[in-house]
HTML snippet that shows the backbone in 3Dmol.js (N, CA, C, O; Angstrom):
<script src="https://3Dmol.org/build/3Dmol-min.js"></script>
<div id="view" style="width:600px;height:400px;position:relative"></div>
<script>
const pdb = `
ATOM      1  N   GLU A   1     -25.472  -8.971  17.928  1.00  0.00           N
ATOM      2  CA  GLU A   1     -26.041  -8.848  16.596  1.00  0.00           C
ATOM      3  C   GLU A   1     -27.229  -7.896  16.586  1.00  0.00           C
ATOM      4  O   GLU A   1     -27.384  -7.108  15.653  1.00  0.00           O
ATOM      5  N   TYR A   2     -28.072  -7.962  17.619  1.00  0.00           N
ATOM      6  CA  TYR A   2     -29.281  -7.149  17.632  1.00  0.00           C
ATOM      7  C   TYR A   2     -29.236  -6.000  18.627  1.00  0.00           C
ATOM      8  O   TYR A   2     -30.030  -5.066  18.511  1.00  0.00           O
ATOM      9  N   ALA A   3     -28.340  -6.038  19.593  1.00  0.00           N
ATOM     10  CA  ALA A   3     -28.316  -5.006  20.626  1.00  0.00           C
ATOM     11  C   ALA A   3     -27.124  -4.066  20.460  1.00  0.00           C
ATOM     12  O   ALA A   3     -27.309  -2.874  20.214  1.00  0.00           O
ATOM     13  N   HIS A   4     -25.919  -4.581  20.592  1.00  0.00           N
ATOM     14  CA  HIS A   4     -24.733  -3.725  20.596  1.00  0.00           C
ATOM     15  C   HIS A   4     -24.328  -3.270  19.198  1.00  0.00           C
ATOM     16  O   HIS A   4     -24.098  -2.081  18.976  1.00  0.00           O
ATOM     17  N   SER A   5     -24.242  -4.191  18.269  1.00  0.00           N
ATOM     18  CA  SER A   5     -23.688  -3.845  16.957  1.00  0.00           C
ATOM     19  C   SER A   5     -24.475  -2.760  16.215  1.00  0.00           C
ATOM     20  O   SER A   5     -23.848  -1.910  15.583  1.00  0.00           O
ATOM     21  N   PRO A   6     -25.805  -2.739  16.254  1.00  0.00           N
ATOM     22  CA  PRO A   6     -26.492  -1.645  15.557  1.00  0.00           C
ATOM     23  C   PRO A   6     -26.117  -0.266  16.115  1.00  0.00           C
ATOM     24  O   PRO A   6     -26.036   0.707  15.366  1.00  0.00           O
ATOM     25  N   LEU A   7     -25.894  -0.188  17.409  1.00  0.00           N
ATOM     26  CA  LEU A   7     -25.499   1.090  18.006  1.00  0.00           C
ATOM     27  C   LEU A   7     -24.107   1.501  17.552  1.00  0.00           C
ATOM     28  O   LEU A   7     -23.881   2.660  17.203  1.00  0.00           O
ATOM     29  N   PHE A   8     -23.179   0.560  17.557  1.00  0.00           N
ATOM     30  CA  PHE A   8     -21.814   0.869  17.129  1.00  0.00           C
ATOM     31  C   PHE A   8     -21.768   1.254  15.654  1.00  0.00           C
ATOM     32  O   PHE A   8     -21.016   2.147  15.266  1.00  0.00           O
ATOM     33  N   LYS A   9     -22.564   0.586  14.842  1.00  0.00           N
ATOM     34  CA  LYS A   9     -22.548   0.866  13.408  1.00  0.00           C
ATOM     35  C   LYS A   9     -23.116   2.250  13.091  1.00  0.00           C
ATOM     36  O   LYS A   9     -22.799   2.819  12.046  1.00  0.00           O
ATOM     37  N   ARG A  10     -23.941   2.792  13.968  1.00  0.00           N
ATOM     38  CA  ARG A  10     -24.524   4.125  13.754  1.00  0.00           C
ATOM     39  C   ARG A  10     -23.597   5.246  14.200  1.00  0.00           C
ATOM     40  O   ARG A  10     -23.758   6.389  13.772  1.00  0.00           O
ATOM     41  N   ASP A  11     -22.645   4.937  15.041  1.00  0.00           N
ATOM     42  CA  ASP A  11     -21.777   5.968  15.604  1.00  0.00           C
ATOM     43  C   ASP A  11     -20.437   5.971  14.860  1.00  0.00           C
ATOM     44  O   ASP A  11     -19.689   4.997  14.949  1.00  0.00           O
ATOM     45  N   PRO A  12     -20.122   7.035  14.135  1.00  0.00           N
ATOM     46  CA  PRO A  12     -18.889   7.055  13.340  1.00  0.00           C
ATOM     47  C   PRO A  12     -17.604   7.062  14.173  1.00  0.00           C
ATOM     48  O   PRO A  12     -16.511   6.916  13.625  1.00  0.00           O
ATOM     49  N   ARG A  13     -17.726   7.228  15.475  1.00  0.00           N
ATOM     50  CA  ARG A  13     -16.526   7.192  16.328  1.00  0.00           C
ATOM     51  C   ARG A  13     -16.040   5.766  16.564  1.00  0.00           C
ATOM     52  O   ARG A  13     -14.907   5.572  17.006  1.00  0.00           O
ATOM     53  N   PHE A  14     -16.872   4.767  16.280  1.00  0.00           N
ATOM     54  CA  PHE A  14     -16.526   3.372  16.520  1.00  0.00           C
ATOM     55  C   PHE A  14     -16.203   2.663  15.214  1.00  0.00           C
ATOM     56  O   PHE A  14     -16.903   2.821  14.214  1.00  0.00           O
ATOM     57  N   PHE A  15     -15.141   1.886  15.241  1.00  0.00           N
ATOM     58  CA  PHE A  15     -14.768   1.045  14.112  1.00  0.00           C
ATOM     59  C   PHE A  15     -14.632  -0.378  14.635  1.00  0.00           C
ATOM     60  O   PHE A  15     -13.737  -0.657  15.433  1.00  0.00           O
ATOM     61  N   ILE A  16     -15.490  -1.267  14.206  1.00  0.00           N
ATOM     62  CA  ILE A  16     -15.401  -2.667  14.607  1.00  0.00           C
ATOM     63  C   ILE A  16     -14.318  -3.293  13.746  1.00  0.00           C
ATOM     64  O   ILE A  16     -14.502  -3.478  12.543  1.00  0.00           O
ATOM     65  N   THR A  17     -13.185  -3.621  14.366  1.00  0.00           N
ATOM     66  CA  THR A  17     -12.048  -4.154  13.617  1.00  0.00           C
ATOM     67  C   THR A  17     -11.878  -5.652  13.801  1.00  0.00           C
ATOM     68  O   THR A  17     -11.194  -6.302  13.010  1.00  0.00           O
ATOM     69  N   ALA A  18     -12.500  -6.209  14.846  1.00  0.00           N
ATOM     70  CA  ALA A  18     -12.342  -7.645  15.106  1.00  0.00           C
ATOM     71  C   ALA A  18     -13.569  -8.164  15.842  1.00  0.00           C
ATOM     72  O   ALA A  18     -14.178  -7.464  16.651  1.00  0.00           O
ATOM     73  N   VAL A  19     -13.908  -9.401  15.540  1.00  0.00           N
ATOM     74  CA  VAL A  19     -15.022 -10.086  16.193  1.00  0.00           C
ATOM     75  C   VAL A  19     -14.557 -11.496  16.534  1.00  0.00           C
ATOM     76  O   VAL A  19     -13.905 -12.154  15.724  1.00  0.00           O
ATOM     77  N   VAL A  20     -14.894 -11.954  17.733  1.00  0.00           N
ATOM     78  CA  VAL A  20     -14.625 -13.341  18.129  1.00  0.00           C
ATOM     79  C   VAL A  20     -15.959 -14.069  18.211  1.00  0.00           C
ATOM     80  O   VAL A  20     -16.891 -13.625  18.882  1.00  0.00           O
ATOM     81  N   GLU A  21     -16.026 -15.189  17.518  1.00  0.00           N
ATOM     82  CA  GLU A  21     -17.240 -16.013  17.549  1.00  0.00           C
ATOM     83  C   GLU A  21     -16.842 -17.475  17.387  1.00  0.00           C
ATOM     84  O   GLU A  21     -16.373 -17.869  16.320  1.00  0.00           O
ATOM     85  N   PRO A  22     -17.022 -18.291  18.433  1.00  0.00           N
ATOM     86  CA  PRO A  22     -16.629 -19.701  18.354  1.00  0.00           C
ATOM     87  C   PRO A  22     -17.486 -20.534  17.394  1.00  0.00           C
ATOM     88  O   PRO A  22     -17.015 -21.534  16.853  1.00  0.00           O
ATOM     89  N   ASP A  23     -18.726 -20.128  17.184  1.00  0.00           N
ATOM     90  CA  ASP A  23     -19.632 -20.900  16.347  1.00  0.00           C
ATOM     91  C   ASP A  23     -19.435 -20.552  14.866  1.00  0.00           C
ATOM     92  O   ASP A  23     -19.511 -19.384  14.486  1.00  0.00           O
ATOM     93  N   LYS A  24     -19.188 -21.555  14.047  1.00  0.00           N
ATOM     94  CA  LYS A  24     -18.870 -21.328  12.635  1.00  0.00           C
ATOM     95  C   LYS A  24     -19.986 -20.594  11.893  1.00  0.00           C
ATOM     96  O   LYS A  24     -19.704 -19.667  11.133  1.00  0.00           O
ATOM     97  N   SER A  25     -21.227 -20.980  12.092  1.00  0.00           N
ATOM     98  CA  SER A  25     -22.325 -20.322  11.371  1.00  0.00           C
ATOM     99  C   SER A  25     -22.473 -18.863  11.788  1.00  0.00           C
ATOM    100  O   SER A  25     -22.810 -18.011  10.966  1.00  0.00           O
ATOM    101  N   ARG A  26     -22.223 -18.575  13.054  1.00  0.00           N
ATOM    102  CA  ARG A  26     -22.304 -17.183  13.516  1.00  0.00           C
ATOM    103  C   ARG A  26     -21.095 -16.379  13.046  1.00  0.00           C
ATOM    104  O   ARG A  26     -21.200 -15.168  12.853  1.00  0.00           O
ATOM    105  N   ARG A  27     -19.946 -17.035  12.858  1.00  0.00           N
ATOM    106  CA  ARG A  27     -18.793 -16.333  12.275  1.00  0.00           C
ATOM    107  C   ARG A  27     -19.139 -15.878  10.857  1.00  0.00           C
ATOM    108  O   ARG A  27     -18.795 -14.767  10.454  1.00  0.00           O
ATOM    109  N   GLU A  28     -19.812 -16.732  10.116  1.00  0.00           N
ATOM    110  CA  GLU A  28     -20.227 -16.364   8.761  1.00  0.00           C
ATOM    111  C   GLU A  28     -21.182 -15.164   8.808  1.00  0.00           C
ATOM    112  O   GLU A  28     -21.090 -14.255   7.983  1.00  0.00           O
ATOM    113  N   ARG A  29     -22.077 -15.172   9.761  1.00  0.00           N
ATOM    114  CA  ARG A  29     -23.011 -14.040   9.932  1.00  0.00           C
ATOM    115  C   ARG A  29     -22.235 -12.768  10.273  1.00  0.00           C
ATOM    116  O   ARG A  29     -22.530 -11.695   9.746  1.00  0.00           O
ATOM    117  N   ALA A  30     -21.249 -12.891  11.152  1.00  0.00           N
ATOM    118  CA  ALA A  30     -20.435 -11.730  11.537  1.00  0.00           C
ATOM    119  C   ALA A  30     -19.690 -11.165  10.332  1.00  0.00           C
ATOM    120  O   ALA A  30     -19.548  -9.948  10.212  1.00  0.00           O
ATOM    121  N   LYS A  31     -19.213 -12.028   9.441  1.00  0.00           N
ATOM    122  CA  LYS A  31     -18.527 -11.555   8.235  1.00  0.00           C
ATOM    123  C   LYS A  31     -19.449 -10.685   7.394  1.00  0.00           C
ATOM    124  O   LYS A  31     -19.007  -9.707   6.790  1.00  0.00           O
ATOM    125  N   GLY A  32     -20.734 -11.042   7.355  1.00  0.00           N
ATOM    126  CA  GLY A  32     -21.699 -10.237   6.615  1.00  0.00           C
ATOM    127  C   GLY A  32     -22.020  -8.920   7.291  1.00  0.00           C
ATOM    128  O   GLY A  32     -22.241  -7.911   6.622  1.00  0.00           O
ATOM    129  N   LEU A  33     -22.045  -8.925   8.597  1.00  0.00           N
ATOM    130  CA  LEU A  33     -22.376  -7.712   9.355  1.00  0.00           C
ATOM    131  C   LEU A  33     -21.213  -6.732   9.441  1.00  0.00           C
ATOM    132  O   LEU A  33     -21.411  -5.518   9.394  1.00  0.00           O
ATOM    133  N   PHE A  34     -20.003  -7.260   9.565  1.00  0.00           N
ATOM    134  CA  PHE A  34     -18.807  -6.425   9.750  1.00  0.00           C
ATOM    135  C   PHE A  34     -17.798  -6.753   8.660  1.00  0.00           C
ATOM    136  O   PHE A  34     -16.807  -7.444   8.898  1.00  0.00           O
ATOM    137  N   LYS A  35     -18.064  -6.252   7.474  1.00  0.00           N
ATOM    138  CA  LYS A  35     -17.284  -6.616   6.288  1.00  0.00           C
ATOM    139  C   LYS A  35     -15.797  -6.271   6.395  1.00  0.00           C
ATOM    140  O   LYS A  35     -14.967  -6.952   5.792  1.00  0.00           O
ATOM    141  N   ASP A  36     -15.453  -5.244   7.136  1.00  0.00           N
ATOM    142  CA  ASP A  36     -14.054  -4.827   7.260  1.00  0.00           C
ATOM    143  C   ASP A  36     -13.355  -5.406   8.484  1.00  0.00           C
ATOM    144  O   ASP A  36     -12.170  -5.150   8.695  1.00  0.00           O
ATOM    145  N   ALA A  37     -14.065  -6.175   9.286  1.00  0.00           N
ATOM    146  CA  ALA A  37     -13.492  -6.710  10.528  1.00  0.00           C
ATOM    147  C   ALA A  37     -12.819  -8.064  10.295  1.00  0.00           C
ATOM    148  O   ALA A  37     -13.218  -8.839   9.425  1.00  0.00           O
ATOM    149  N   ASN A  38     -11.804  -8.315  11.088  1.00  0.00           N
ATOM    150  CA  ASN A  38     -11.202  -9.648  11.132  1.00  0.00           C
ATOM    151  C   ASN A  38     -12.050 -10.504  12.064  1.00  0.00           C
ATOM    152  O   ASN A  38     -12.415 -10.068  13.156  1.00  0.00           O
ATOM    153  N   ILE A  39     -12.358 -11.708  11.634  1.00  0.00           N
ATOM    154  CA  ILE A  39     -13.226 -12.594  12.409  1.00  0.00           C
ATOM    155  C   ILE A  39     -12.382 -13.739  12.957  1.00  0.00           C
ATOM    156  O   ILE A  39     -11.656 -14.398  12.213  1.00  0.00           O
ATOM    157  N   TYR A  40     -12.483 -13.968  14.266  1.00  0.00           N
ATOM    158  CA  TYR A  40     -11.679 -14.983  14.946  1.00  0.00           C
ATOM    159  C   TYR A  40     -12.559 -16.018  15.627  1.00  0.00           C
ATOM    160  O   TYR A  40     -13.712 -15.765  15.978  1.00  0.00           O
ATOM    161  N   GLU A  41     -11.973 -17.181  15.798  1.00  0.00           N
ATOM    162  CA  GLU A  41     -12.657 -18.274  16.484  1.00  0.00           C
ATOM    163  C   GLU A  41     -12.458 -18.216  17.990  1.00  0.00           C
ATOM    164  O   GLU A  41     -13.274 -18.744  18.745  1.00  0.00           O
ATOM    165  N   ASP A  42     -11.367 -17.571  18.439  1.00  0.00           N
ATOM    166  CA  ASP A  42     -11.101 -17.517  19.879  1.00  0.00           C
ATOM    167  C   ASP A  42     -10.413 -16.214  20.263  1.00  0.00           C
ATOM    168  O   ASP A  42      -9.776 -15.560  19.437  1.00  0.00           O
ATOM    169  N   LEU A  43     -10.555 -15.853  21.530  1.00  0.00           N
ATOM    170  CA  LEU A  43      -9.997 -14.605  22.048  1.00  0.00           C
ATOM    171  C   LEU A  43      -8.481 -14.540  21.951  1.00  0.00           C
ATOM    172  O   LEU A  43      -7.931 -13.517  21.544  1.00  0.00           O
ATOM    173  N   ASN A  44      -7.805 -15.611  22.318  1.00  0.00           N
ATOM    174  CA  ASN A  44      -6.344 -15.581  22.347  1.00  0.00           C
ATOM    175  C   ASN A  44      -5.759 -15.269  20.972  1.00  0.00           C
ATOM    176  O   ASN A  44      -4.797 -14.509  20.864  1.00  0.00           O
ATOM    177  N   THR A  45      -6.327 -15.846  19.937  1.00  0.00           N
ATOM    178  CA  THR A  45      -5.844 -15.561  18.588  1.00  0.00           C
ATOM    179  C   THR A  45      -6.080 -14.098  18.239  1.00  0.00           C
ATOM    180  O   THR A  45      -5.216 -13.451  17.648  1.00  0.00           O
ATOM    181  N   MET A  46      -7.239 -13.580  18.600  1.00  0.00           N
ATOM    182  CA  MET A  46      -7.512 -12.172  18.328  1.00  0.00           C
ATOM    183  C   MET A  46      -6.514 -11.274  19.057  1.00  0.00           C
ATOM    184  O   MET A  46      -5.961 -10.348  18.463  1.00  0.00           O
ATOM    185  N   PHE A  47      -6.284 -11.545  20.345  1.00  0.00           N
ATOM    186  CA  PHE A  47      -5.364 -10.705  21.113  1.00  0.00           C
ATOM    187  C   PHE A  47      -3.942 -10.749  20.556  1.00  0.00           C
ATOM    188  O   PHE A  47      -3.217  -9.760  20.665  1.00  0.00           O
ATOM    189  N   LYS A  48      -3.531 -11.855  19.970  1.00  0.00           N
ATOM    190  CA  LYS A  48      -2.198 -11.962  19.370  1.00  0.00           C
ATOM    191  C   LYS A  48      -2.078 -11.154  18.087  1.00  0.00           C
ATOM    192  O   LYS A  48      -0.978 -10.762  17.698  1.00  0.00           O
ATOM    193  N   ASN A  49      -3.216 -10.899  17.420  1.00  0.00           N
ATOM    194  CA  ASN A  49      -3.182 -10.288  16.094  1.00  0.00           C
ATOM    195  C   ASN A  49      -3.736  -8.872  16.015  1.00  0.00           C
ATOM    196  O   ASN A  49      -3.597  -8.217  14.982  1.00  0.00           O
ATOM    197  N   GLU A  50      -4.351  -8.396  17.067  1.00  0.00           N
ATOM    198  CA  GLU A  50      -5.015  -7.087  17.011  1.00  0.00           C
ATOM    199  C   GLU A  50      -4.468  -6.126  18.051  1.00  0.00           C
ATOM    200  O   GLU A  50      -4.047  -6.530  19.135  1.00  0.00           O
ATOM    201  N   ASP A  51      -4.483  -4.851  17.703  1.00  0.00           N
ATOM    202  CA  ASP A  51      -4.151  -3.773  18.632  1.00  0.00           C
ATOM    203  C   ASP A  51      -5.463  -3.034  18.900  1.00  0.00           C
ATOM    204  O   ASP A  51      -5.887  -2.206  18.093  1.00  0.00           O
ATOM    205  N   LEU A  52      -6.098  -3.331  20.019  1.00  0.00           N
ATOM    206  CA  LEU A  52      -7.453  -2.861  20.295  1.00  0.00           C
ATOM    207  C   LEU A  52      -7.475  -1.738  21.326  1.00  0.00           C
ATOM    208  O   LEU A  52      -6.667  -1.717  22.254  1.00  0.00           O
ATOM    209  N   ASP A  53      -8.399  -0.816  21.153  1.00  0.00           N
ATOM    210  CA  ASP A  53      -8.613   0.261  22.122  1.00  0.00           C
ATOM    211  C   ASP A  53      -9.792  -0.014  23.038  1.00  0.00           C
ATOM    212  O   ASP A  53      -9.872   0.546  24.132  1.00  0.00           O
ATOM    213  N   PHE A  54     -10.702  -0.868  22.605  1.00  0.00           N
ATOM    214  CA  PHE A  54     -11.955  -1.087  23.317  1.00  0.00           C
ATOM    215  C   PHE A  54     -12.428  -2.505  23.024  1.00  0.00           C
ATOM    216  O   PHE A  54     -12.260  -3.004  21.911  1.00  0.00           O
ATOM    217  N   ILE A  55     -13.017  -3.147  24.018  1.00  0.00           N
ATOM    218  CA  ILE A  55     -13.571  -4.486  23.843  1.00  0.00           C
ATOM    219  C   ILE A  55     -14.984  -4.483  24.396  1.00  0.00           C
ATOM    220  O   ILE A  55     -15.225  -4.058  25.526  1.00  0.00           O
ATOM    221  N   ASP A  56     -15.911  -4.961  23.584  1.00  0.00           N
ATOM    222  CA  ASP A  56     -17.304  -5.107  24.009  1.00  0.00           C
ATOM    223  C   ASP A  56     -17.564  -6.594  24.184  1.00  0.00           C
ATOM    224  O   ASP A  56     -17.588  -7.341  23.206  1.00  0.00           O
ATOM    225  N   ILE A  57     -17.756  -7.022  25.403  1.00  0.00           N
ATOM    226  CA  ILE A  57     -17.961  -8.447  25.692  1.00  0.00           C
ATOM    227  C   ILE A  57     -19.458  -8.732  25.637  1.00  0.00           C
ATOM    228  O   ILE A  57     -20.236  -8.200  26.430  1.00  0.00           O
ATOM    229  N   CYS A  58     -19.843  -9.570  24.698  1.00  0.00           N
ATOM    230  CA  CYS A  58     -21.259  -9.858  24.448  1.00  0.00           C
ATOM    231  C   CYS A  58     -21.612 -11.311  24.729  1.00  0.00           C
ATOM    232  O   CYS A  58     -22.637 -11.804  24.259  1.00  0.00           O
ATOM    233  N   THR A  59     -20.789 -11.981  25.475  1.00  0.00           N
ATOM    234  CA  THR A  59     -21.062 -13.368  25.833  1.00  0.00           C
ATOM    235  C   THR A  59     -22.131 -13.411  26.919  1.00  0.00           C
ATOM    236  O   THR A  59     -22.421 -12.388  27.540  1.00  0.00           O
ATOM    237  N   PRO A  60     -22.720 -14.585  27.155  1.00  0.00           N
ATOM    238  CA  PRO A  60     -23.613 -14.705  28.307  1.00  0.00           C
ATOM    239  C   PRO A  60     -22.841 -14.347  29.591  1.00  0.00           C
ATOM    240  O   PRO A  60     -21.641 -14.608  29.676  1.00  0.00           O
ATOM    241  N   PRO A  61     -23.504 -13.763  30.570  1.00  0.00           N
ATOM    242  CA  PRO A  61     -22.824 -13.308  31.786  1.00  0.00           C
ATOM    243  C   PRO A  61     -21.926 -14.346  32.461  1.00  0.00           C
ATOM    244  O   PRO A  61     -20.904 -13.983  33.043  1.00  0.00           O
ATOM    245  N   ALA A  62     -22.276 -15.592  32.396  1.00  0.00           N
ATOM    246  CA  ALA A  62     -21.460 -16.623  33.045  1.00  0.00           C
ATOM    247  C   ALA A  62     -20.047 -16.695  32.461  1.00  0.00           C
ATOM    248  O   ALA A  62     -19.142 -17.224  33.107  1.00  0.00           O
ATOM    249  N   TYR A  63     -19.845 -16.168  31.241  1.00  0.00           N
ATOM    250  CA  TYR A  63     -18.543 -16.229  30.586  1.00  0.00           C
ATOM    251  C   TYR A  63     -17.796 -14.898  30.629  1.00  0.00           C
ATOM    252  O   TYR A  63     -16.683 -14.813  30.111  1.00  0.00           O
ATOM    253  N   HIS A  64     -18.363 -13.874  31.222  1.00  0.00           N
ATOM    254  CA  HIS A  64     -17.730 -12.561  31.247  1.00  0.00           C
ATOM    255  C   HIS A  64     -16.385 -12.568  31.949  1.00  0.00           C
ATOM    256  O   HIS A  64     -15.432 -11.968  31.451  1.00  0.00           O
ATOM    257  N   VAL A  65     -16.284 -13.221  33.074  1.00  0.00           N
ATOM    258  CA  VAL A  65     -15.035 -13.171  33.866  1.00  0.00           C
ATOM    259  C   VAL A  65     -13.859 -13.689  33.044  1.00  0.00           C
ATOM    260  O   VAL A  65     -12.800 -13.062  33.028  1.00  0.00           O
ATOM    261  N   ASP A  66     -14.024 -14.813  32.368  1.00  0.00           N
ATOM    262  CA  ASP A  66     -12.926 -15.360  31.564  1.00  0.00           C
ATOM    263  C   ASP A  66     -12.519 -14.389  30.463  1.00  0.00           C
ATOM    264  O   ASP A  66     -11.330 -14.175  30.222  1.00  0.00           O
ATOM    265  N   ALA A  67     -13.503 -13.806  29.800  1.00  0.00           N
ATOM    266  CA  ALA A  67     -13.194 -12.863  28.728  1.00  0.00           C
ATOM    267  C   ALA A  67     -12.509 -11.602  29.273  1.00  0.00           C
ATOM    268  O   ALA A  67     -11.560 -11.098  28.671  1.00  0.00           O
ATOM    269  N   ILE A  68     -12.986 -11.106  30.392  1.00  0.00           N
ATOM    270  CA  ILE A  68     -12.391  -9.923  31.008  1.00  0.00           C
ATOM    271  C   ILE A  68     -10.953 -10.206  31.426  1.00  0.00           C
ATOM    272  O   ILE A  68     -10.065  -9.392  31.174  1.00  0.00           O
ATOM    273  N   MET A  69     -10.718 -11.330  32.050  1.00  0.00           N
ATOM    274  CA  MET A  69      -9.367 -11.668  32.494  1.00  0.00           C
ATOM    275  C   MET A  69      -8.428 -11.849  31.303  1.00  0.00           C
ATOM    276  O   MET A  69      -7.264 -11.454  31.378  1.00  0.00           O
ATOM    277  N   SER A  70      -8.898 -12.425  30.229  1.00  0.00           N
ATOM    278  CA  SER A  70      -8.082 -12.562  29.027  1.00  0.00           C
ATOM    279  C   SER A  70      -7.752 -11.182  28.445  1.00  0.00           C
ATOM    280  O   SER A  70      -6.632 -10.939  27.994  1.00  0.00           O
ATOM    281  N   ALA A  71      -8.726 -10.301  28.462  1.00  0.00           N
ATOM    282  CA  ALA A  71      -8.507  -8.955  27.932  1.00  0.00           C
ATOM    283  C   ALA A  71      -7.494  -8.183  28.758  1.00  0.00           C
ATOM    284  O   ALA A  71      -6.702  -7.410  28.219  1.00  0.00           O
ATOM    285  N   CYS A  72      -7.522  -8.392  30.060  1.00  0.00           N
ATOM    286  CA  CYS A  72      -6.569  -7.695  30.942  1.00  0.00           C
ATOM    287  C   CYS A  72      -5.161  -8.158  30.677  1.00  0.00           C
ATOM    288  O   CYS A  72      -4.224  -7.686  31.321  1.00  0.00           O
TER     289      CYS A  72
END
`;
const viewer = $3Dmol.createViewer("view");
viewer.addModel(pdb, "pdb");
viewer.setStyle({}, {cartoon: {color: "spectrum"}});
viewer.zoomTo();
viewer.render();
</script>
C-alpha cells in the first residue's frame, strides 16, 4: 500500500490487474486503490482466473516461499 503500489501506479508500463488480500478490510482498501483490478481473497482463486505476466509478492518474508511456489 505504501511502498510498492505507489511506484507501480506512477509507471505507465505497469497495470495492476489483480490483488490478493485475505483480510476483508484490506480488500476494501485495495478496491479503492486499484479501481480496475480484480480483488481476491486467496492466491489459488486468482491464479485460476487471471493471466498474469508479473507477480509482486508483498507478504511478510515468512510467507514468501508459499506464495512463490504457488506462482510457479
